[in-house]
Structures are given as C-alpha cells and as structure tokens.
C-alpha positions in Angstrom: -21.5 -3.0 46.0 -21.2 0.7 45.2 -17.5 0.1 45.4 -17.3 -2.9 43.2 -19.6 -1.0 40.5 -17.3 1.7 40.7 -14.3 -0.6 40.2 -15.7 -2.3 37.5 -16.4 1.0 35.7 -12.8 2.0 36.2 -11.5 -1.4 34.6 -13.8 -1.0 31.6 -12.3 2.5 31.1 -9.1 1.1 31.3 -9.7 -1.7 28.9 -11.0 1.1 26.4 -7.8 3.2 26.9 -5.7 0.2 26.5 -7.4 -1.0 23.5 -6.9 2.5 21.8 -3.5 2.8 23.0 -2.7 -0.6 21.3 -4.2 0.5 17.9 -2.1 3.6 18.0 1.1 1.6 18.8 0.4 -0.6 15.9 1.0 2.4 13.9 4.1 3.6 15.5 7.4 2.0 14.4 10.8 1.7 15.7 14.1 1.0 13.7 17.3 -0.7 14.6 20.7 -1.2 12.7 23.3 -3.6 12.7 26.7 -3.7 10.8 26.8 0.0 11.0 23.8 0.5 9.5 24.3 -2.0 6.5 21.0 -3.9 7.8 18.1 -2.2 9.2 15.2 -3.6 10.5 11.7 -1.8 11.4 9.0 -3.2 13.5 5.8 -1.7 14.8 4.3 -1.6 18.2 2.4 -5.1 17.5 5.8 -6.6 17.2 5.5 -7.2 13.5 8.3 -6.9 11.1 7.3 -4.1 8.7 10.5 -3.4 6.6 14.0 -4.7 6.1 16.5 -3.0 4.3 19.9 -4.6 3.3 22.8 -2.6 1.6 23.9 -4.7 -1.6 27.3 -4.6 -0.5 26.7 -6.9 2.7 25.0 -9.4 0.7 28.1 -11.2 -0.3 27.1 -15.0 -1.4 30.8 -16.4 0.2 29.7 -15.0 3.7 25.9 -15.8 4.1 26.4 -16.6 7.8 27.4 -12.7 8.4 24.4 -11.6 6.3 21.9 -13.7 8.7 23.9 -12.5 12.0 23.4 -9.0 11.0 19.8 -9.6 10.1 19.2 -11.4 13.4 20.8 -8.7 15.4 18.9 -6.0 13.7 15.6 -7.5 14.1 16.2 -8.3 17.5 16.9 -4.9 18.6 14.1 -3.7 16.8 12.0 -6.1 18.6 13.4 -5.0 21.9 12.8 -1.3 21.1 9.4 -2.0 20.3 8.7 -3.9 23.6 10.4 -0.9 25.6 8.1 1.4 23.6 5.2 -0.4 24.5 6.1 -0.8 28.2 6.6 2.9 28.5 3.2 3.6 26.9 1.5 1.1 29.1 3.3 2.6 32.2 1.8 6.0 31.5 -1.4 4.2 31.4 -1.3 2.4 34.4 0.5 4.8 36.3 3.5 2.9 36.5 1.5 -0.2 38.1 2.9 -3.3 36.9 -0.1 -5.4 36.0 0.8 -9.3 35.6 0.2 -10.4 31.7 -0.3 -6.8 30.7 3.3 -6.7 28.9 
C-alpha cells in the first residue's frame, strides 16, 4: 500500500507539472513561412493559429489557388513546429518516457 500511495503522489505531481507546462506553452509561439516569406503563420502551444501575415504582392485575384496553397503550407508547418515544441517539452517532463495519449 505504501508503494501505491507513493505512486499516486508522483502521478499527482506529474499532473500538476503538466498543467503548468501546458499553460506556459500556450503563451509560447512558433512561426513558419511559405512562398519565400510571402505568407507567415504563427501558432501557439495550444495548436491555435494566433497570427497570419500575407504580403500584399501575393494576393493576386487572378491566382487565388496559389495564395490558398501558401496559407495551407505555412499553417501546417507552424502546427508541426508547435507539436514538436510540445513533444520536446513533454519529453523533458516525463524523462523521455512515451506515455500513450499524452501527446
């Protein structure tokens, strides 16, 4: 029973640290660019798009598909970088142990 109690306390500590880390990551952002910097997407650690910058030169009404492709590329890359940031921070917290369903 003593081991189980100790394990439960450790799990509670880990849960508290994870909540703190998630709050911190929500404040951190990563950005990615597409089209040589013509489109830039910024995402936070909660996987939310927080900014999107589009250079006016790329907003050509004759080629909307290209703009859509650049936006998708920038947003998807920013989301990937955000997931990588979260995975790295979680790995530090869990000592590199992969916990299913955590991230």
